[in-house]
N, C-alpha and C positions, 0 to 999 in steps of 0.2 A: 660649230662653235664660231661666232662672229669674230673676225680678225684673227682667228686661230691658224694653226699650221695646216697646210693642205699638201697632199702628195699626188702627183700625176700618175696615171697608169704607166706601167713599163711598156717599152716598145713591143708590139705584137699582141697586146691585150686589146679587147674590144674597146672601141671609142678612140683609138690612137689616130691622130691626124698629123700630116706633115705640114710644116709651116709653108706659107705661100709667098708669092712675090711681095716685096715691101717689108719683109721681116727684118728685124734688127737683131744684132748679136748682143745678147745680154747674158752675162754670167756663164759663158762657155757654150751657149746654144742659141738658136734663132727662135724668136717669138714674134708673131705678127699681131700687133695691137688691133688691127682691123678685123682679123679673124676672131679675136677674143670679143670684140665689140659685137660682132655678128651673133655670137653664142649668147651673150648676156643681154642684148637689147630687148628681146621679147620678154624676158623675165622682169626687166626694169619697167617696161611699158605696162605689163600685166599688173604691176604693183601701183600703177597710177603715177609713175615718176618719169623724168627725162634723164637719159644718160648724157652727162656733160663731158666726161673725158675718161679715157682708159690709158694708163701709163704703167710700163713695166720697167723695173730697174734691178740691178744686181745688189744683193745685200749679203755679202760673203758667199757662202755656197748655196744660198737660197735666192729666190727671186721675190721681189716685192711687187705685187699687183695692186695698184691704186685705182680705185673706181670712184668717180665723183658723180653723184645723183642729185637731182633737185625736183621739187614739185611746187605747185601753186600754194600749197598749204605749208611749205617748208619741210624739213627733214628732222624729225626728233631723234633722240638716241634710240628709242624703241623702233622707229622706222628703219634706222641704219642697221640695227641688229637683225631685224626681220629680213631685210633685203640681202644682208650679208649671208644669212643661212640659205636663202633661195639661190643666190649666185653661186655659193659653194657647191650646192647640189648640182646645178647646171654645169659648172666647170668640171666637176668630178666625172661627169658622163662622157666628156670629150677631152682628149688630152691636148688642149691648145697650149698648155704651159710646158710641153716637152717633158724631159725625163727628170728635171730638177724639182725638188720640193719648193713650195712657194707659200707666202703669207699674203692673205687677202685683206686689204684695208679699204673700207667703204666710208665715204664722208660726203658732206654737202659742200658746195662752193663757199669760199670765205668772202668776206666783205670786199676783198681786193679783186674779185673776179670782174673782168671788164664786162660792161653791158654791151653786147654785140647783137643779140637776137631779140625779136619782139617779146619773147617770153621773159627774158632777163629784165627788160624795161617794165613789163607788166608787174613783175614781182618786186620792183623797186618803187612802186607807187607810194608816195608819202616820204620818200627819202630825198635828201639833198645830194645832188650829183654835179659833177663837173664834166663837160664834154666840149669837144671842138666841133663847131658847126660851120659848114661851108658858107662863105661870105659873111660870117659873123665872128669867127675866131673862137677863142676859148670862153665859154660862159659857165656860170654856176646858177643852178635853179633847183627847185623842188619838183619832183615828178608828180603831176596832178592826175594824169591819165595816160594810158598807153593802150593802143589797139593794134590791129593788123596793118594799119596805114602809117602810124607814126606816134609821136609822143607830145603831150602837152606839158610844158614846164612853166612854173611860176618863177619869173625872173624879175627881181626888184619890184615886186608887187603887181606885175603885169603877166597875164597868161599868154604864152607864145606856143604856137603849134609848129612842129618840125616833122617832116617826113624822114623815114629811116635812111634814105639815100643821102640826106644832108648831114647826118650825124656820124661822127667818128665813134670810137669805143668810149662809152661813158664810164665814169669812175664814181662809185658811191663814196661820199664824204662821211667820215666818222663824226658823229655829233654827241656831245655830252649835254645832259640836262633836259632832254626830251623824253617823254614817256613812250613806251613801245607802241601803244595804241595810237598815239599822235603820229608816229612814224609809219603807220599802216600795218603794224603787226597784228596777228590774230591772238586769241585768248591764250594760246599755249606759248606765246613769245616768238613765233616765227612770222 
């Protein structure tokens, strides 16, 4: 059940793993977000998505496991539900969540996610962004193109090319009054 309650196997059951170096104390036990990412990464990749983040927090006697995924085509509610089921099955085979029950929450990144990787910039084509550029300061422009080498922004009617090394983390600017296709969205709104 997507977003539903999950229970980890009890100690001594098959699939039980000990937390490794880098584990954080959450809700009375240690959980290693890196180990969780190692378990779920292949499932996310097989679904044609990218694993953006894994976060575990305490929620009363439970743990809340938040997984953020994205793809070039966006993440619909159906996509999130399907990947949630697949992640639940993978997590249930290995006790990376320890002895405590947990709730799995799968979502896509919000508009406030910083643009830090080439794939983030590629997915922002058509969007208005604000970014600090080395030797140019803070600029605003529309992402016209993004590839493995850099980004082309339209700034005040002029197209300017920037390598990723010159860019800080970009921020998508929320716009009202533009159609989704004008902003580079696909037919399903992503």
